[in-house]
Backbone as CSV, one residue per row, in Angstrom:
resi,resn,N_x,N_y,N_z,CA_x,CA_y,CA_z,C_x,C_y,C_z
1,MET,107.740,105.136,219.886,108.436,104.228,220.637,109.153,103.850,218.885
2,LYS,110.943,103.885,219.540,111.692,103.266,218.531,111.459,102.125,217.811
3,THR,111.591,102.044,216.705,111.524,100.181,215.689,112.437,99.587,216.624
4,SER,112.643,98.213,216.040,113.743,97.856,216.666,115.176,97.529,216.287
5,LEU,115.260,97.815,214.956,116.452,98.234,214.512,117.102,99.085,214.924
6,GLU,116.417,100.480,215.043,116.776,101.577,216.101,117.092,101.710,217.082
7,GLN,116.647,100.396,217.869,116.641,99.816,219.169,118.467,99.379,218.654
8,ILE,118.151,98.105,218.224,119.414,97.393,218.248,120.923,98.625,217.424
9,LYS,120.766,99.663,216.673,121.166,100.188,216.993,121.888,100.680,217.366
10,LEU,120.556,101.475,218.835,121.289,102.357,219.691,122.500,101.519,220.866
11,TYR,121.959,100.387,221.093,122.342,99.072,221.715,123.750,98.825,221.488
12,THR,124.172,98.187,219.779,125.455,98.540,219.407,125.971,100.173,220.175
13,THR,125.297,100.488,219.321,126.322,102.415,219.771,126.739,102.477,221.559
14,LEU,125.988,101.969,222.448,126.399,101.536,223.151,127.326,100.855,223.851
15,TRP,127.283,99.576,223.084,128.489,98.695,223.611,129.628,99.425,223.240
16,ARG,129.623,99.600,222.115,131.078,100.220,221.334,131.504,101.508,222.007
17,GLU,130.597,102.392,222.693,131.194,103.116,223.661,131.996,102.600,224.900
18,THR,131.116,101.715,225.353,131.033,101.085,226.803,133.250,100.981,226.121
19,THR,133.142,99.655,225.108,134.640,99.723,224.584,135.170,100.438,224.679
20,SER,134.986,101.482,224.205,136.091,102.687,224.034,136.143,103.772,225.219
21,LEU,135.095,102.860,226.500,135.454,104.097,227.321,137.281,103.160,228.329
22,TYR,136.468,101.677,227.684,137.567,101.033,228.462,138.920,100.990,227.967
23,GLU,138.855,101.449,226.955,140.010,101.882,225.661,140.959,103.221,226.500
24,ASP,139.676,104.126,226.503,139.934,105.079,226.989,141.207,105.360,228.004
25,TRP,140.282,104.519,229.174,141.097,104.184,230.813,142.598,103.460,230.241
26,ALA,142.461,102.689,230.174,143.343,101.591,229.832,144.572,102.746,229.301
27,LYS,144.457,103.218,228.482,145.299,104.558,227.568,146.152,105.501,228.843
28,ARG,144.861,105.941,229.767,145.777,107.034,230.702,146.489,106.145,231.609
29,HIS,146.077,104.771,231.008,146.696,103.569,232.549,148.229,102.976,231.751
30,GLY,148.794,104.003,230.573,149.861,103.514,230.028,149.890,101.832,229.671
31,LEU,148.020,101.849,229.038,148.383,100.310,228.240,147.619,100.158,226.923
32,SER,147.644,99.353,226.183,146.772,99.199,225.317,145.670,99.033,225.807
33,TYR,144.250,99.027,224.707,142.875,97.829,225.136,143.390,96.601,225.078
34,TYR,144.055,96.390,224.535,144.429,94.520,224.408,145.396,94.304,225.975
35,GLU,145.908,94.806,226.035,147.136,94.892,226.906,145.973,94.928,228.608
36,LEU,145.570,95.973,228.321,144.819,95.844,230.027,143.305,94.349,229.710
37,LEU,143.229,93.834,228.780,142.536,92.437,228.510,143.632,91.462,229.061
38,VAL,144.760,91.159,228.684,145.644,90.235,229.166,146.207,90.211,229.981
39,ILE,146.173,91.360,230.596,146.625,91.948,232.460,145.594,91.274,233.036
40,LEU,144.251,91.114,232.492,142.737,91.412,233.256,142.880,89.776,233.324
41,SER,143.876,88.478,232.835,143.138,87.325,232.817,144.842,86.917,233.084
42,LEU,145.382,87.651,233.528,146.889,87.393,233.971,146.382,87.306,235.621
43,SER,145.578,88.495,235.901,145.574,88.999,237.313,144.492,87.483,238.276
44,GLU,143.179,86.931,237.168,142.928,86.074,237.397,143.375,84.755,237.506
45,SER,144.553,84.444,236.768,145.091,83.157,236.847,146.008,82.748,237.881
46,GLU,145.747,83.450,238.722,146.093,83.005,240.590,147.905,82.358,240.066
47,GLY,148.517,83.270,238.830,150.168,82.394,238.574,150.213,81.880,237.675
48,ILE,149.408,81.385,237.003,149.658,80.243,236.159,148.738,80.580,234.803
49,CYS,149.197,80.876,233.320,148.372,81.514,232.255,148.348,81.013,231.145
50,LYS,147.755,80.239,230.214,148.206,79.717,228.988,147.905,81.185,228.019
51,GLN,148.571,81.276,226.569,148.286,82.261,225.822,146.859,81.652,225.328
52,LYS,146.903,80.418,224.994,145.604,80.032,224.463,143.852,80.671,225.311
53,ASP,144.758,80.492,226.473,142.964,80.856,227.248,143.053,81.582,227.374
54,ILE,144.405,82.879,227.611,144.157,84.562,227.044,143.119,84.397,225.276
55,CYS,143.810,84.025,224.530,142.767,84.188,223.370,141.463,83.709,223.335
56,ARG,141.069,82.673,224.188,139.800,81.575,224.030,138.771,82.715,224.609
57,GLU,139.876,83.712,225.815,138.462,84.003,226.901,138.067,85.459,226.039
58,TRP,138.881,86.344,225.746,138.394,87.314,224.751,138.303,87.474,222.897
59,VAL,138.959,85.603,222.390,138.163,86.189,221.385,139.790,87.213,220.806
60,LEU,140.861,87.297,221.027,142.023,87.611,220.523,143.216,86.881,219.717
61,PRO,143.652,86.960,218.332,144.437,86.138,217.586,145.742,85.877,218.251
62,LYS,146.032,84.601,218.084,147.484,84.635,218.662,148.618,85.523,218.603
63,GLN,148.500,86.260,217.447,149.775,86.556,217.242,149.993,88.092,218.228
64,THR,148.175,88.772,218.431,148.343,89.887,218.965,148.774,89.213,220.724
65,VAL,147.842,88.209,221.073,148.363,88.218,222.537,149.856,87.817,222.278
66,ASN,150.233,86.984,221.491,152.082,86.797,221.455,152.914,88.370,221.490
67,THR,152.302,89.173,220.484,153.704,90.690,220.931,152.674,91.348,221.943
68,ILE,151.703,91.246,222.987,151.631,91.351,223.704,152.573,91.407,225.062
69,LEU,152.525,89.598,224.707,152.961,88.949,225.965,155.039,89.283,225.544
70,LYS,155.854,89.466,224.305,156.779,90.086,224.303,157.176,90.705,224.543
71,HIS,156.590,92.277,224.852,156.372,93.612,224.596,156.571,93.712,227.136
72,PHE,155.589,92.812,227.245,155.618,92.580,228.825,156.658,91.638,229.247
73,MET,157.193,91.135,228.592,158.749,90.425,229.084,160.109,91.288,228.633
74,GLU,160.121,92.618,227.363,160.878,93.664,228.015,160.437,94.423,228.818
75,ARG,159.366,94.224,229.430,159.689,95.371,230.928,159.571,94.843,231.746
76,SER,159.916,93.168,232.408,160.805,92.230,233.158,158.790,91.681,234.127
77,TRP,157.592,91.714,233.141,156.679,91.728,233.599,156.129,90.510,233.470
78,VAL,156.307,89.371,233.032,156.762,87.948,232.608,157.810,87.437,231.573
79,THR,157.850,86.151,232.746,158.370,84.566,231.919,157.445,83.487,231.892
80,LEU,158.107,83.386,230.248,157.153,81.935,229.797,158.534,80.755,229.997
81,VAL,157.693,79.606,231.149,158.014,78.635,230.587,157.674,77.090,230.257
82,PRO,157.864,76.177,230.097,157.749,75.288,229.059,156.644,74.957,230.259
83,SER,155.181,74.578,229.769,154.512,73.499,230.437,154.999,72.062,231.602
84,GLU,154.156,71.821,232.191,154.477,70.557,232.813,153.357,69.515,231.819
85,GLU,152.421,70.332,231.372,151.515,69.713,231.179,151.701,68.950,229.533
86,ASP,152.288,70.092,228.870,152.630,69.656,227.886,154.077,70.346,227.586
87,ARG,155.001,70.097,227.052,156.249,71.420,226.813,155.619,71.786,225.346
88,ARG,154.747,72.139,224.637,154.816,72.440,223.674,154.094,73.595,223.696
89,ASN,154.106,73.420,224.631,153.255,75.374,225.048,153.910,75.672,226.344
90,LYS,153.921,77.114,226.547,154.465,77.902,227.013,153.413,78.660,228.662
91,ASP,153.953,78.664,229.652,152.956,79.013,231.109,153.545,80.659,230.713
92,ILE,152.482,81.582,231.512,152.929,82.764,231.613,153.098,82.857,233.144
93,LEU,154.238,82.712,233.143,154.507,83.172,234.613,154.771,85.386,235.291
94,LEU,153.963,85.523,236.137,153.992,87.083,236.423,155.555,87.221,237.407
95,THR,156.343,87.706,236.387,157.333,88.757,237.593,156.512,89.321,239.019
96,ASP,158.073,89.684,240.204,157.558,90.635,241.233,157.393,92.170,240.386
97,ALA,157.846,92.190,239.609,157.290,92.905,238.760,155.935,93.237,238.469
98,GLY,156.041,92.358,237.463,154.403,93.081,236.812,153.059,92.443,237.498
99,ASN,154.003,90.917,238.767,152.953,90.963,240.286,151.952,92.103,240.081
100,GLU,153.196,93.168,241.138,153.052,94.882,241.140,152.321,95.123,241.076
101,PHE,152.989,94.955,238.907,152.137,96.296,238.419,150.275,95.802,237.802
102,VAL,150.724,94.153,237.319,149.322,94.240,237.013,148.417,94.332,238.189
103,GLN,148.566,94.228,240.321,147.508,94.192,240.930,146.971,96.042,241.304
104,ILE,148.505,96.860,240.915,148.076,98.098,240.879,146.953,98.585,240.175
105,ALA,146.738,97.625,239.094,145.811,98.303,237.106,144.945,97.554,237.943
106,VAL,144.976,96.571,238.393,143.188,96.039,238.339,142.576,96.383,239.839
107,ASN,143.365,96.519,240.840,142.512,97.544,241.910,142.086,98.511,241.145
108,GLU,142.798,99.247,240.678,142.330,101.212,240.066,140.811,100.763,239.331
109,LEU,140.863,99.546,238.382,140.210,99.470,237.400,139.108,99.432,238.078
110,GLN,138.930,97.917,238.778,137.923,97.033,239.668,137.769,98.804,240.766
111,ALA,138.202,99.516,241.455,137.286,100.350,241.742,136.228,101.985,241.233
112,HIS,137.368,101.831,240.016,136.567,102.568,239.474,135.196,101.989,238.732
113,GLU,135.149,100.833,238.423,133.877,100.207,238.259,133.248,100.148,239.209
114,CYS,133.440,99.815,240.499,132.675,99.860,241.621,131.683,101.402,242.120
115,ALA,132.810,102.269,241.984,132.181,103.557,241.831,130.964,103.461,240.782
116,VAL,131.156,103.259,239.446,129.927,102.915,239.088,129.134,101.975,239.215
117,TRP,129.114,101.201,239.601,128.072,100.477,239.906,127.709,100.834,240.962
118,ASN,127.932,101.111,242.359,127.430,102.016,243.446,126.430,103.133,242.574
119,SER,126.886,103.447,242.134,126.164,104.459,241.403,124.820,104.143,241.232
120,LEU,124.965,103.195,240.007,124.117,102.925,239.407,123.022,101.963,240.797
121,GLY,123.158,101.990,241.872,122.829,101.346,242.968,121.940,99.885,242.035
122,GLN,121.806,99.079,243.868,121.392,97.323,243.549,120.788,96.924,242.787
123,GLU,119.221,97.750,242.626,117.672,97.379,241.829,118.809,97.137,239.840
124,LYS,119.256,98.825,239.669,120.047,98.686,238.607,120.937,97.990,237.888
125,SER,121.853,97.851,238.880,122.585,96.906,238.760,122.661,95.560,238.067
126,ARG,121.585,94.837,238.947,120.988,93.267,238.681,120.400,93.855,237.749
127,ALA,119.931,94.380,237.353,118.767,94.714,236.323,119.871,95.023,234.897
128,LEU,120.466,95.514,235.359,121.777,95.242,234.266,121.617,93.575,233.167
129,ILE,122.721,93.223,235.069,122.776,91.882,234.743,121.936,91.114,233.660
130,GLU,120.755,90.894,234.341,120.009,89.944,234.103,119.242,90.105,232.160
131,ILE,119.578,91.046,232.283,119.122,91.352,231.134,119.809,91.241,229.568
132,THR,121.429,92.187,230.352,122.320,91.542,229.701,122.786,89.417,229.699
133,ALA,122.752,88.665,230.059,122.658,87.391,230.368,121.488,86.898,229.175
134,LEU,120.070,87.522,229.531,118.802,87.292,228.840,119.140,87.246,227.348
135,TYR,119.883,88.657,226.795,119.951,89.181,225.597,121.021,87.961,225.242
136,ASN,122.605,88.048,226.102,123.316,86.887,225.195,123.033,85.351,225.057
137,LYS,121.946,84.794,226.126,121.036,83.541,226.067,120.460,84.064,224.327
138,LEU,119.603,84.855,224.695,118.533,84.561,223.127,119.456,84.754,222.335
139,PHE,120.678,85.677,222.187,121.402,85.501,221.030,122.056,84.580,220.532
140,LYS,122.586,83.411,221.380,123.070,82.346,221.068,121.949,81.289,220.454
141,GLU,120.735,81.039,221.135,119.513,80.414,221.088,119.053,81.206,219.589
142,ALA,119.014,82.169,219.138,118.814,82.396,217.826,119.153,82.203,216.446
143,ASP,120.988,82.540,216.995,122.105,81.928,216.036,122.306,80.268,215.737
144,THR,121.976,79.319,216.897,121.553,78.717,216.287,120.382,77.811,215.602
145,ASP,119.277,78.776,215.658,118.210,78.102,215.197,118.188,79.004,212.921
146,GLU,119.288,79.691,212.939,119.600,79.972,211.507,120.553,79.281,210.894
147,PRO,120.048,79.188,209.445,120.394,77.684,208.388,122.159,78.728,208.506
148,THR,122.987,77.776,207.957,124.262,77.697,207.811,124.879,78.255,206.340
């Protein structure tokens, strides 16, 4: 049996590999990894999304998201309009072309993910979710126990 440190290194390697797989998927679909994350946020927002929400959800710098949104505006995928809640902030709205692109990209990604989950089977899929949730919970708890 491997030591805990070796297991942690293996887990970290697998975690990075998973991220790399999503980066490669995004590239094959003409997107950067961060653009894919923004698209996922836009698809889940049901019409209106804020830059600060995307930054918070994916832990992305504001400048990165801002650059992506400018790129999306150049492609006519989004428009920015002053928020009715707070005029200092802007709501991100998908255009018809943007909505079409986002739906296609997200549907393709979800189909790919579903195929993988179906290959795992119900028992392994459930175990992966449960163990990952437990890992995250324990990581948070251990982090709060450590001195700052």
